[in-house]
DSSP file (Angstrom, degrees, kcal/mol; ACC not computed):
  #  RESIDUE AA STRUCTURE BP1 BP2  ACC     N-H-->O    O-->H-N    N-H-->O    O-->H-N    TCO  KAPPA ALPHA  PHI   PSI    X-CA   Y-CA   Z-CA
    1    1 A M     >        0   0    0      0, 0.0     4,-1.8     0, 0.0     3,-0.2   0.000 360.0 360.0 360.0 -36.7    5.8  -17.8  -11.0
    2    2 A R  H  >  +     0   0    0      1,-0.2     4,-1.7     2,-0.2     0, 0.0   0.875 360.0  52.7 -61.1 -38.3    3.1  -15.3  -12.1
    3    3 A E  H  > S+     0   0    0      1,-0.2     4,-1.5     2,-0.2    -1,-0.2   0.848 105.8  54.1 -67.7 -33.4    0.3  -17.5  -10.6
    4    4 A I  H  > S+     0   0    0     -3,-0.2     4,-1.1     1,-0.2    -1,-0.2   0.904 106.4  52.1 -65.7 -40.9    2.1  -17.6   -7.2
    5    5 A V  H  < S+     0   0    0     -4,-1.8     3,-0.5     1,-0.2     4,-0.4   0.897 106.2  54.4 -62.7 -40.6    2.3  -13.8   -7.1
    6    6 A I  H  < S+     0   0    0     -4,-1.7     3,-0.4     1,-0.2    -1,-0.2   0.901 116.4  36.8 -60.1 -41.4   -1.4  -13.6   -7.7
    7    7 A W  H >< S+     0   0    0     -4,-1.5     3,-0.8     1,-0.2    -1,-0.2   0.511  91.2  91.4 -92.3  -4.8   -2.3  -15.8   -4.8
    8    8 A S  T 3X S+     0   0    0     -4,-1.1     4,-0.5    -3,-0.5    -1,-0.2   0.770  84.0  54.2 -65.0 -25.3    0.4  -14.7   -2.4
    9    9 A V  H 3> S+     0   0    0     -4,-0.4     4,-1.8    -3,-0.4    -1,-0.2   0.768  93.8  71.3 -79.4 -25.5   -1.8  -12.0   -0.8
   10   10 A F  H <> S+     0   0    0     -3,-0.8     4,-2.8     1,-0.2     5,-0.3   0.876  91.0  52.9 -68.3 -41.5   -4.7  -14.3    0.1
   11   11 A P  H  > S+     0   0    0      0, 0.0     4,-2.4     0, 0.0     5,-0.2   0.923 112.0  47.8 -59.5 -40.5   -3.2  -16.4    3.0
   12   12 A A  H  X S+     0   0    0     -4,-0.5     4,-2.5     2,-0.2    -2,-0.2   0.892 113.2  48.3 -65.6 -38.9   -2.2  -13.2    4.8
   13   13 A V  H  X S+     0   0    0     -4,-1.8     4,-2.9     2,-0.2     5,-0.3   0.933 112.5  47.6 -66.6 -45.9   -5.7  -11.7    4.3
   14   14 A I  H  X S+     0   0    0     -4,-2.8     4,-2.3     2,-0.2    -2,-0.2   0.936 115.8  44.1 -62.2 -46.5   -7.4  -14.8    5.5
   15   15 A L  H  X S+     0   0    0     -4,-2.4     4,-2.2    -5,-0.3    -1,-0.2   0.913 114.0  51.0 -64.1 -42.4   -5.3  -15.1    8.5
   16   16 A G  H  < S+     0   0    0     -4,-2.5    -2,-0.2    -5,-0.2    -1,-0.2   0.900 112.2  45.8 -62.4 -42.0   -5.6  -11.4    9.2
   17   17 A L  H >< S+     0   0    0     -4,-2.9     3,-0.8     1,-0.2     4,-0.3   0.885 112.1  51.9 -68.3 -37.9   -9.4  -11.4    8.9
   18   18 A F  H 3< S+     0   0    0     -4,-2.3     3,-0.2    -5,-0.3    -2,-0.2   0.886 121.3  32.1 -64.4 -39.1   -9.5  -14.5   11.1
   19   19 A L  T >X S+     0   0    0     -4,-2.2     3,-1.5     1,-0.2     4,-0.7   0.177  83.5 122.2-102.0  16.0   -7.4  -12.9   13.8
   20   20 A Y  G X4 S+     0   0    0     -3,-0.8     3,-1.2     1,-0.3    -1,-0.2   0.846  71.3  52.3 -53.7 -44.0   -8.6   -9.3   13.3
   21   21 A R  G 34 S+     0   0    0     -4,-0.3    -1,-0.3     1,-0.3    -2,-0.1   0.766 110.2  49.6 -65.7 -24.3   -9.9   -8.7   16.8
   22   22 A K  G <4 S+     0   0    0     -3,-1.5    -1,-0.3     2,-0.0    -2,-0.2   0.517  92.3  99.9 -91.4  -5.7   -6.5   -9.8   18.3
   23   23 A L  S << S-     0   0    0     -3,-1.2     2,-0.1    -4,-0.7    -7,-0.0  -0.471  72.0-120.4 -83.8 151.5   -4.4   -7.6   16.0
   24   24 A N     >  -     0   0    0     -2,-0.1     4,-2.0     1,-0.1     5,-0.2  -0.286  37.8 -92.2 -80.7 176.3   -2.9   -4.2   17.1
   25   25 A R  H  > S+     0   0    0      1,-0.2     4,-1.6     2,-0.2     5,-0.1   0.895 122.7  48.1 -59.2 -47.3   -3.7   -1.0   15.3
   26   26 A E  H  > S+     0   0    0      1,-0.2     4,-1.7     2,-0.2    -1,-0.2   0.907 111.1  50.6 -63.1 -42.0   -0.9   -1.1   12.8
   27   27 A T  H  > S+     0   0    0      1,-0.2     4,-2.3     2,-0.2    -1,-0.2   0.849 105.3  57.0 -67.4 -33.4   -1.5   -4.6   11.8
   28   28 A R  H  X S+     0   0    0     -4,-2.0     4,-2.2     2,-0.2    -1,-0.2   0.894 105.3  51.5 -63.4 -38.9   -5.2   -3.9   11.2
   29   29 A W  H  X S+     0   0    0     -4,-1.6     4,-2.2     1,-0.2    -1,-0.2   0.902 109.2  50.6 -62.8 -39.6   -4.2   -1.2    8.7
   30   30 A I  H  X S+     0   0    0     -4,-1.7     4,-2.5     2,-0.2    -2,-0.2   0.899 108.6  51.4 -65.5 -40.4   -1.9   -3.7    6.9
   31   31 A V  H  X S+     0   0    0     -4,-2.3     4,-2.4     2,-0.2    -1,-0.2   0.906 109.6  50.2 -63.3 -41.2   -4.8   -6.2    6.7
   32   32 A L  H  X S+     0   0    0     -4,-2.2     4,-2.1     2,-0.2    -2,-0.2   0.895 110.2  50.6 -62.5 -39.8   -7.0   -3.6    5.2
   33   33 A L  H  X S+     0   0    0     -4,-2.2     4,-1.5     2,-0.2    -2,-0.2   0.918 111.5  47.0 -63.6 -43.6   -4.3   -2.8    2.7
   34   34 A L  H  X S+     0   0    0     -4,-2.5     4,-0.9     2,-0.2    -2,-0.2   0.867 108.9  55.3 -65.8 -36.2   -4.0   -6.4    1.8
   35   35 A L  H >X S+     0   0    0     -4,-2.4     3,-0.8     1,-0.2     4,-0.6   0.912 107.2  49.6 -62.8 -42.2   -7.7   -6.8    1.5
   36   36 A A  H >< S+     0   0    0     -4,-2.1     3,-0.7     1,-0.2    -1,-0.2   0.841 105.6  58.7 -64.1 -32.3   -7.8   -3.9   -1.0
   37   37 A A  H 3X S+     0   0    0     -4,-1.5     4,-1.1     1,-0.2    -1,-0.2   0.707  92.1  70.4 -70.0 -19.7   -5.0   -5.7   -2.9
   38   38 A C  H <X S+     0   0    0     -4,-0.9     4,-2.6    -3,-0.8    -1,-0.2   0.851  85.7  66.6 -66.1 -34.1   -7.2   -8.7   -3.4
   39   39 A I  H <X S+     0   0    0     -3,-0.7     4,-2.4    -4,-0.6     5,-0.2   0.935 102.7  42.0 -60.6 -52.6   -9.6   -7.0   -5.8
   40   40 A P  H  > S+     0   0    0      0, 0.0     4,-2.4     0, 0.0    -1,-0.2   0.868 114.2  54.2 -63.1 -32.0   -7.1   -6.6   -8.7
   41   41 A H  H  X S+     0   0    0     -4,-1.1     4,-2.3     2,-0.2    -2,-0.2   0.908 109.1  47.1 -66.3 -40.6   -5.7  -10.1   -8.1
   42   42 A I  H  X S+     0   0    0     -4,-2.6     4,-2.7     2,-0.2     5,-0.2   0.924 112.4  49.8 -65.5 -44.1   -9.2  -11.6   -8.4
   43   43 A I  H  X S+     0   0    0     -4,-2.4     4,-2.5    -5,-0.2    -2,-0.2   0.909 111.5  49.0 -61.5 -41.7  -10.0   -9.6  -11.6
   44   44 A R  H  X S+     0   0    0     -4,-2.4     4,-2.5     2,-0.2    -1,-0.2   0.919 110.9  50.1 -64.6 -41.9   -6.7  -10.7  -13.1
   45   45 A F  H  X S+     0   0    0     -4,-2.3     4,-2.4     1,-0.2     5,-0.2   0.928 112.5  47.0 -60.7 -45.5   -7.4  -14.4  -12.2
   46   46 A L  H  X S+     0   0    0     -4,-2.7     4,-1.8     1,-0.2     6,-0.3   0.897 113.1  49.1 -64.5 -39.8  -10.9  -14.1  -13.8
   47   47 A Q  H  < S+     0   0    0     -4,-2.5    -1,-0.2    -5,-0.2    -2,-0.2   0.894 115.4  43.8 -65.4 -39.4   -9.5  -12.5  -16.9
   48   48 A T  H  < S+     0   0    0     -4,-2.5    -2,-0.2    -5,-0.2    -1,-0.2   0.857 124.9  29.2 -74.8 -36.5   -6.8  -15.1  -17.3
   49   49 A N  H  < S+     0   0    0     -4,-2.4     2,-0.3    -5,-0.2    -2,-0.2   0.578 114.6  46.9-108.6 -10.9   -8.8  -18.2  -16.6
   50   50 A F  S  < S-     0   0    0     -4,-1.8     2,-1.4    -5,-0.2     4,-0.2  -0.947  72.3-122.4-135.2 153.5  -12.4  -17.6  -17.7
   51   51 A E        +     0   0    0     -2,-0.3    -4,-0.1     1,-0.2    -3,-0.1  -0.633  60.7 133.4 -91.1  76.3  -14.2  -16.1  -20.6
   52   52 A L  S    S-     0   0    0     -2,-1.4    -1,-0.2    -6,-0.3     3,-0.1   0.337  75.5-110.0-108.3   5.0  -16.0  -13.4  -18.7
   53   53 A G        +     0   0    0      1,-0.3     2,-0.6    -3,-0.2    -2,-0.1   0.712  61.2 157.7  74.5  20.1  -15.3  -10.5  -21.1
   54   54 A I        -     0   0    0     -4,-0.2    -1,-0.3    -8,-0.1     2,-0.1  -0.690  29.9-149.0 -79.5 119.9  -13.0   -8.8  -18.6
   55   55 A T     >  -     0   0    0     -2,-0.6     4,-1.8    -3,-0.1     3,-0.2  -0.412  23.0-114.4 -87.4 163.7  -10.7   -6.6  -20.7
   56   56 A R  H  > S+     0   0    0      1,-0.2     4,-2.8     2,-0.2     5,-0.2   0.844 117.0  59.5 -63.8 -33.7   -7.2   -5.6  -19.9
   57   57 A S  H  > S+     0   0    0      2,-0.2     4,-2.3     1,-0.2    -1,-0.2   0.862 104.5  49.6 -66.1 -34.1   -8.3   -2.0  -19.5
   58   58 A L  H  > S+     0   0    0     -3,-0.2     4,-2.2     2,-0.2    -1,-0.2   0.895 110.5  50.7 -68.3 -39.4  -10.6   -3.1  -16.7
   59   59 A Q  H  X S+     0   0    0     -4,-1.8     4,-1.9     2,-0.2    -2,-0.2   0.936 112.4  46.1 -61.8 -46.0   -7.8   -5.0  -15.1
   60   60 A Y  H  X S+     0   0    0     -4,-2.8     4,-2.5    52,-0.3    55,-0.2   0.897 110.4  53.5 -64.6 -40.0   -5.6   -1.9  -15.3
   61   61 A A  H  X S+     0   0    0     -4,-2.3     4,-2.6    51,-0.3    -1,-0.2   0.897 107.4  51.6 -62.0 -38.9   -8.3    0.3  -13.9
   62   62 A S  H  X S+     0   0    0     -4,-2.2     4,-2.0     2,-0.2    -1,-0.2   0.901 110.4  48.1 -66.0 -39.2   -8.7   -2.0  -10.9
   63   63 A Y  H  X S+     0   0    0     -4,-1.9     4,-2.1     2,-0.2    -2,-0.2   0.898 112.0  50.1 -65.1 -39.6   -4.9   -1.8  -10.3
   64   64 A N  H  X S+     0   0    0     -4,-2.5     4,-1.7    47,-0.3    -2,-0.2   0.895 109.9  49.2 -67.9 -39.3   -5.1    2.0  -10.6
   65   65 A F  H  X S+     0   0    0     -4,-2.6     4,-2.4     1,-0.2    -1,-0.2   0.866 109.4  53.8 -65.8 -34.5   -8.0    2.2   -8.1
   66   66 A Y  H  X S+     0   0    0     -4,-2.0     4,-3.3    -5,-0.2    -2,-0.2   0.909 104.7  54.1 -63.5 -40.1   -6.0   -0.1   -5.8
   67   67 A M  H  X S+     0   0    0     -4,-2.1     4,-2.3     2,-0.2    -2,-0.2   0.887 108.7  49.5 -61.6 -37.2   -3.1    2.4   -6.1
   68   68 A I  H  X S+     0   0    0     -4,-1.7     4,-2.1     2,-0.2    -2,-0.2   0.945 114.5  43.3 -65.1 -47.6   -5.5    5.2   -5.0
   69   69 A S  H  X S+     0   0    0     -4,-2.4     4,-2.8     1,-0.2     5,-0.2   0.878 113.1  53.3 -66.5 -36.3   -6.8    3.2   -2.0
   70   70 A E  H  X S+     0   0    0     -4,-3.3     4,-2.9     2,-0.2     5,-0.3   0.923 108.1  50.2 -63.0 -44.1   -3.2    2.1   -1.2
   71   71 A L  H  X S+     0   0    0     -4,-2.3     4,-2.2    -5,-0.2    -2,-0.2   0.921 113.7  45.1 -60.7 -44.3   -2.1    5.7   -1.1
   72   72 A L  H  X S+     0   0    0     -4,-2.1     4,-2.4     2,-0.2    -2,-0.2   0.916 114.8  47.2 -67.7 -42.5   -4.9    6.7    1.2
   73   73 A L  H  X S+     0   0    0     -4,-2.8     4,-2.4     2,-0.2    -2,-0.2   0.901 113.0  48.8 -66.2 -40.0   -4.5    3.7    3.5
   74   74 A M  H  X S+     0   0    0     -4,-2.9     4,-2.6    -5,-0.2     5,-0.2   0.891 110.2  52.3 -66.2 -38.0   -0.7    4.2    3.7
   75   75 A F  H  X S+     0   0    0     -4,-2.2     4,-2.2    -5,-0.3    -2,-0.2   0.943 112.6  44.5 -60.5 -47.1   -1.3    7.9    4.5
   76   76 A L  H  X S+     0   0    0     -4,-2.4     4,-0.6     1,-0.2    -2,-0.2   0.858 112.9  53.2 -65.7 -34.7   -3.7    7.0    7.3
   77   77 A F  H  < S+     0   0    0     -4,-2.4     3,-0.3     1,-0.2    -2,-0.2   0.935 119.3  31.9 -64.6 -47.5   -1.3    4.3    8.5
   78   78 A F  H >X S+     0   0    0     -4,-2.6     3,-1.9     1,-0.2     4,-0.6   0.705  98.4  85.8 -85.2 -21.1    1.7    6.6    8.7
   79   79 A K  H >< S+     0   0    0     -4,-2.2     3,-1.1     1,-0.3    -1,-0.2   0.833  84.8  54.2 -54.3 -41.2   -0.1    9.9    9.6
   80   80 A R  T 3< S+     0   0    0     -4,-0.6    -1,-0.3    -3,-0.3    -2,-0.1   0.642 100.5  61.7 -73.1 -12.9   -0.2    9.3   13.4
   81   81 A F  T <4 S+     0   0    0     -3,-1.9     2,-0.7     1,-0.2    -1,-0.2   0.676  97.4  60.4 -85.0 -17.5    3.6    8.8   13.6
   82   82 A F    <<  +     0   0    0     -3,-1.1    -1,-0.2    -4,-0.6     3,-0.1  -0.843  56.1 154.9-116.7  95.3    4.4   12.3   12.3
   83   83 A N        -     0   0    0     -2,-0.7     2,-0.3     1,-0.2    -1,-0.2   0.811  62.4 -14.8 -91.6 -33.4    2.9   14.9   14.7
   84   84 A S  S  > S+     0   0    0      0, 0.0     4,-0.6     0, 0.0     3,-0.4  -0.959  90.9  41.7-159.3 172.6    5.1   17.9   14.1
   85   85 A G  H  > S-     0   0    0     -2,-0.3     4,-1.7     1,-0.2     3,-0.2  -0.239 101.1 -34.1  83.0-166.4    8.4   19.2   12.7
   86   86 A I  H  > S+     0   0    0      1,-0.2     4,-2.7     2,-0.2     5,-0.2   0.824 131.3  59.3 -65.7 -34.6   10.3   18.6    9.6
   87   87 A K  H  > S+     0   0    0     -3,-0.4     4,-2.5     1,-0.2    -1,-0.2   0.907 106.4  48.2 -62.8 -40.8    9.2   14.9    9.4
   88   88 A K  H  X S+     0   0    0     -4,-0.6     4,-2.7    -3,-0.2    -1,-0.2   0.902 111.9  49.6 -65.7 -40.6    5.6   15.9    9.3
   89   89 A R  H  X S+     0   0    0     -4,-1.7     4,-2.8     2,-0.2     5,-0.2   0.919 111.9  47.5 -65.1 -43.2    6.3   18.5    6.6
   90   90 A I  H  X S+     0   0    0     -4,-2.7     4,-2.5     2,-0.2     5,-0.2   0.927 112.9  50.3 -62.0 -44.0    8.2   15.9    4.5
   91   91 A F  H  X S+     0   0    0     -4,-2.5     4,-1.9    -5,-0.2    -2,-0.2   0.939 114.5  42.7 -58.9 -49.7    5.4   13.4    5.0
   92   92 A L  H  X S+     0   0    0     -4,-2.7     4,-2.6     2,-0.2    -2,-0.2   0.890 113.5  51.4 -68.2 -39.7    2.7   15.9    3.9
   93   93 A V  H  X S+     0   0    0     -4,-2.8     4,-2.6    -5,-0.2    -1,-0.2   0.926 111.0  47.7 -64.1 -43.9    4.6   17.3    1.0
   94   94 A T  H  X S+     0   0    0     -4,-2.5     4,-2.3    -5,-0.2    -1,-0.2   0.881 111.8  51.2 -65.8 -35.5    5.3   13.8   -0.4
   95   95 A F  H  X S+     0   0    0     -4,-1.9     4,-2.4    -5,-0.2    -2,-0.2   0.943 111.5  46.5 -64.4 -46.8    1.6   12.8    0.0
   96   96 A V  H  X S+     0   0    0     -4,-2.6     4,-2.9     1,-0.2     5,-0.2   0.905 111.9  51.6 -62.1 -41.2    0.5   16.0   -1.8
   97   97 A L  H  X S+     0   0    0     -4,-2.6     4,-2.8     2,-0.2    -1,-0.2   0.901 109.1  50.6 -61.8 -40.8    3.1   15.3   -4.5
   98   98 A C  H  X S+     0   0    0     -4,-2.3     4,-2.4     2,-0.2    -2,-0.2   0.921 112.0  47.5 -61.9 -43.6    1.8   11.7   -4.9
   99   99 A C  H  X S+     0   0    0     -4,-2.4     4,-2.4     2,-0.2    -2,-0.2   0.937 114.3  45.7 -63.7 -46.8   -1.8   13.0   -5.2
  100  100 A L  H  X S+     0   0    0     -4,-2.9     4,-2.5     1,-0.2    -2,-0.2   0.901 112.8  50.6 -63.4 -41.1   -0.8   15.7   -7.8
  101  101 A H  H  X S+     0   0    0     -4,-2.8     4,-2.8    -5,-0.2    -1,-0.2   0.904 110.3  50.4 -63.3 -40.7    1.2   13.2   -9.7
  102  102 A G  H  X S+     0   0    0     -4,-2.4     4,-2.8     2,-0.2     5,-0.2   0.911 109.8  49.3 -63.3 -43.1   -1.7   10.8   -9.7
  103  103 A V  H  X S+     0   0    0     -4,-2.4     4,-2.5     2,-0.2     5,-0.2   0.916 113.0  48.1 -61.6 -42.8   -4.1   13.4  -11.0
  104  104 A F  H  X S+     0   0    0     -4,-2.5     4,-2.2     2,-0.2     5,-0.2   0.936 113.1  47.2 -62.5 -46.8   -1.6   14.3  -13.7
  105  105 A Q  H  X>S+     0   0    0     -4,-2.8     4,-3.0     2,-0.2     5,-0.5   0.914 114.6  45.9 -62.8 -43.7   -1.1   10.7  -14.7
  106  106 A I  H  X5S+     0   0    0     -4,-2.8     4,-2.0     1,-0.2    -1,-0.2   0.912 114.8  47.1 -67.7 -41.6   -4.9    9.9  -14.8
  107  107 A S  H  <5S+     0   0    0     -4,-2.5    -1,-0.2    -5,-0.2    -2,-0.2   0.840 119.5  40.8 -69.6 -30.8   -5.7   13.1  -16.7
  108  108 A S  H  <5S+     0   0    0     -4,-2.2    -2,-0.2    -5,-0.2    -1,-0.2   0.900 133.6  16.9 -80.6 -43.0   -2.9   12.4  -19.2
  109  109 A N  H  <5S-     0   0    0     -4,-3.0    -3,-0.2    -5,-0.2    -2,-0.2   0.602 101.3-122.1-110.6 -15.3   -3.2    8.6  -19.7
  110  110 A G    ><< -     0   0    0     -4,-2.0     3,-0.7    -5,-0.5    -1,-0.1  -0.065  29.3 -86.5  87.3 163.7   -6.7    7.7  -18.4
  111  111 A I  T 3  S+     0   0    0      1,-0.2   -47,-0.3    -4,-0.1    -1,-0.2   0.638 117.9  68.9 -81.8 -15.2   -7.6    5.3  -15.6
  112  112 A S  T 3  S+     0   0    0     -3,-0.2     2,-0.4    -6,-0.1   -52,-0.3   0.365  86.2  74.4 -93.0   5.9   -7.7    2.3  -18.0
  113  113 A T  S <  S-     0   0    0     -3,-0.7     2,-0.4   -53,-0.2    -4,-0.1  -0.919  95.9-101.0-113.0 147.2   -3.9    2.2  -18.7
  114  114 A F        -     0   0    0     -2,-0.4     2,-1.5     1,-0.1     3,-0.2  -0.508  29.1-150.2 -70.3 121.3   -1.5    0.9  -16.1
  115  115 A L     >  +     0   0    0     -2,-0.4     4,-2.0   -55,-0.2     3,-0.3  -0.533  31.7 159.8 -93.5  69.2    0.1    3.9  -14.5
  116  116 A N  H  > S+     0   0    0     -2,-1.5     4,-2.4     1,-0.2    -1,-0.2   0.788  70.4  58.2 -66.8 -28.1    3.4    2.4  -13.6
  117  117 A I  H  > S+     0   0    0     -3,-0.2     4,-2.3     2,-0.2    -1,-0.2   0.911 108.0  47.0 -67.0 -40.0    5.2    5.7  -13.3
  118  118 A W  H  > S+     0   0    0     -3,-0.3     4,-2.8     2,-0.2    -2,-0.2   0.892 109.9  54.0 -66.1 -39.4    2.7    6.7  -10.6
  119  119 A L  H  X S+     0   0    0     -4,-2.0     4,-2.3     2,-0.2    -2,-0.2   0.932 110.6  45.9 -59.6 -46.3    3.2    3.3   -8.9
  120  120 A C  H  X S+     0   0    0     -4,-2.4     4,-2.0     2,-0.2    -2,-0.2   0.914 112.1  51.4 -63.2 -42.4    7.0    3.9   -8.8
  121  121 A F  H  X S+     0   0    0     -4,-2.3     4,-1.9     1,-0.2    -2,-0.2   0.923 110.9  47.9 -60.3 -46.0    6.5    7.4   -7.5
  122  122 A N  H  X S+     0   0    0     -4,-2.8     4,-2.6     1,-0.2    -1,-0.2   0.897 109.1  53.8 -62.8 -40.7    4.2    6.2   -4.7
  123  123 A N  H  X S+     0   0    0     -4,-2.3     4,-2.0     1,-0.2    -1,-0.2   0.858 106.1  52.6 -64.8 -34.4    6.7    3.5   -3.8
  124  124 A I  H  X S+     0   0    0     -4,-2.0     4,-2.3     2,-0.2    -1,-0.2   0.916 109.6  49.5 -64.1 -41.7    9.4    6.1   -3.4
  125  125 A A  H  X S+     0   0    0     -4,-1.9     4,-2.7     2,-0.2    -2,-0.2   0.916 109.7  50.9 -62.7 -42.9    7.1    8.0   -1.1
  126  126 A Y  H  X S+     0   0    0     -4,-2.6     4,-2.5     1,-0.2    -1,-0.2   0.886 110.0  50.6 -62.7 -37.5    6.4    4.9    1.0
  127  127 A T  H  X S+     0   0    0     -4,-2.0     4,-2.6     2,-0.2    -1,-0.2   0.918 110.2  49.0 -65.9 -42.5   10.1    4.3    1.3
  128  128 A I  H  X S+     0   0    0     -4,-2.3     4,-2.6     2,-0.2    -2,-0.2   0.928 112.1  49.0 -61.0 -45.0   10.7    7.8    2.4
  129  129 A W  H  X S+     0   0    0     -4,-2.7     4,-2.4     2,-0.2    -2,-0.2   0.909 111.7  49.1 -62.0 -42.3    7.9    7.5    5.0
  130  130 A S  H  X S+     0   0    0     -4,-2.5     4,-2.8     1,-0.2    -1,-0.2   0.921 112.1  47.8 -63.8 -43.8    9.3    4.2    6.2
  131  131 A L  H  X S+     0   0    0     -4,-2.6     4,-2.6     2,-0.2    -2,-0.2   0.892 110.7  52.0 -65.3 -38.9   12.8    5.7    6.6
  132  132 A L  H  X S+     0   0    0     -4,-2.6     4,-2.4     2,-0.2    -1,-0.2   0.917 112.3  46.0 -60.9 -42.8   11.4    8.7    8.4
  133  133 A L  H  X S+     0   0    0     -4,-2.4     4,-2.7     2,-0.2    -2,-0.2   0.921 112.2  49.6 -68.2 -43.2    9.6    6.5   10.8
  134  134 A L  H  X S+     0   0    0     -4,-2.8     4,-2.5     1,-0.2    -2,-0.2   0.905 112.0  49.4 -61.4 -39.8   12.6    4.3   11.3
  135  135 A Y  H  X S+     0   0    0     -4,-2.6     4,-3.1     2,-0.2    -2,-0.2   0.909 110.4  50.5 -64.6 -41.3   14.7    7.4   11.9
  136  136 A K  H  X S+     0   0    0     -4,-2.4     4,-1.6     2,-0.2    -2,-0.2   0.916 112.3  46.8 -62.3 -42.7   12.1    8.7   14.4
  137  137 A L  H  <>S+     0   0    0     -4,-2.7     5,-3.4     2,-0.2     6,-0.9   0.905 114.8  46.8 -65.5 -40.5   12.2    5.4   16.3
  138  138 A Y  H ><5S+     0   0    0     -4,-2.5     3,-1.5     4,-0.2    -2,-0.2   0.910 109.7  54.0 -65.6 -42.3   16.0    5.3   16.3
  139  139 A E  H 3<5S+     0   0    0     -4,-3.1    -1,-0.2     1,-0.3    -2,-0.2   0.829 113.2  42.4 -61.3 -34.3   16.1    8.9   17.4
  140  140 A N  T 3<5S-     0   0    0     -4,-1.6    -1,-0.3    -5,-0.2    -2,-0.2   0.229 113.8-114.6 -97.7  12.4   13.9    8.1   20.4
  141  141 A D  T < 5S+     0   0    0     -3,-1.5    -3,-0.2     1,-0.1    -2,-0.1   0.827  83.5 121.6  56.0  34.2   15.6    4.9   21.2
  142  142 A L      < +     0   0    0     -5,-3.4     2,-2.1    -6,-0.2    -4,-0.2   0.392  32.0 109.0-102.4   1.0   12.5    3.0   20.4
  143  143 A L        +     0   0    0     -6,-0.9     2,-0.5    -5,-0.1    -1,-0.1  -0.531  43.5 142.3 -82.0  79.6   14.1    0.8   17.7
  144  144 A V        -     0   0    0     -2,-2.1     2,-0.8     2,-0.0     8,-0.1  -0.976  54.7-120.9-122.4 130.8   14.0   -2.4   19.6
  145  145 A F        +     0   0    0     -2,-0.5     2,-0.4     7,-0.1    -2,-0.1  -0.606  42.1 165.6 -75.3 113.0   13.3   -5.7   18.0
  146  146 A Q    >   -     0   0    0     -2,-0.8     3,-1.6     3,-0.3     6,-0.2  -0.997  35.8-147.4-128.5 129.9   10.2   -7.2   19.6
  147  147 A F  T 3  S+     0   0    0     -2,-0.4    -1,-0.1     1,-0.3    -2,-0.0   0.737 100.5  61.3 -68.6 -20.3    8.3  -10.0   18.1
  148  148 A S  T 3  S+     0   0    0      1,-0.2    -1,-0.3     2,-0.1    -3,-0.0   0.547  94.6  70.1 -81.2  -5.8    5.1   -8.6   19.6
  149  149 A K    X>  +     0   0    0     -3,-1.6     3,-0.7     1,-0.1     4,-0.6  -0.842  57.3 176.5-112.9  92.4    5.6   -5.4   17.5
  150  150 A P  H 3>  +     0   0    0      0, 0.0     4,-2.4     0, 0.0     5,-0.2   0.595  63.6  86.6 -73.7  -8.2    5.0   -6.3   13.8
  151  151 A L  H 3> S+     0   0    0      1,-0.2     4,-2.7     2,-0.2     5,-0.2   0.916  88.1  48.5 -58.4 -45.1    5.5   -2.7   12.7
  152  152 A L  H <> S+     0   0    0     -3,-0.7     4,-2.4     1,-0.2    -1,-0.2   0.901 111.4  49.3 -64.7 -39.8    9.2   -3.0   12.4
  153  153 A F  H  X S+     0   0    0     -4,-0.6     4,-1.8     2,-0.2    -1,-0.2   0.888 111.7  50.1 -66.0 -37.2    9.0   -6.2   10.4
  154  154 A Y  H  X S+     0   0    0     -4,-2.4     4,-1.9     2,-0.2    -2,-0.2   0.933 110.7  49.0 -64.0 -45.7    6.5   -4.5    8.1
  155  155 A L  H  < S+     0   0    0     -4,-2.7    -2,-0.2     1,-0.2    -1,-0.2   0.890 111.8  48.3 -63.8 -39.4    8.7   -1.5    7.6
  156  156 A F  H  < S+     0   0    0     -4,-2.4    -1,-0.2     1,-0.2    -2,-0.2   0.843 113.5  48.5 -69.0 -31.6   11.7   -3.6    6.8
  157  157 A G  H  <        0   0    0     -4,-1.8    -2,-0.2     1,-0.2    -1,-0.2   0.762 360.0 360.0 -76.5 -25.9    9.6   -5.6    4.4
  158  158 A L     <        0   0    0     -4,-1.9    -1,-0.2    -5,-0.1    -2,-0.2   0.502 360.0 360.0 -70.0 360.0    8.2   -2.5    2.7
């Protein structure tokens, strides 16, 4: 099962890169996020299957750098949906909290240990952002299932 998880991101990345010009704005952000996710998966594969001297600390550092890039990409992805009001304040406060928590975790534990508490914290923020966006769409009667709009499927999958 572990090997399936490692490779699960690659079909979506390959398809996304192949169809990149035809994708809408939101889907392009998702493809960039998946592309960033490939790096730790490749490092883990190399560490597991080849004698290249890749240490576990390098693997953890790659996952932690991915968490930083994921946080920034998710911020850029959601940023345009929250223009004003309480939703924007909640969005910005949770982003700042994620950044501060990350700085604390890295300064306390180093970049070479897997920062699973920070990962959980970030995932809670992503869930809050998704719920805020779903509420905004519901509030404006824009929550309509359309197969041409992958944003809703992404939010439900997140």
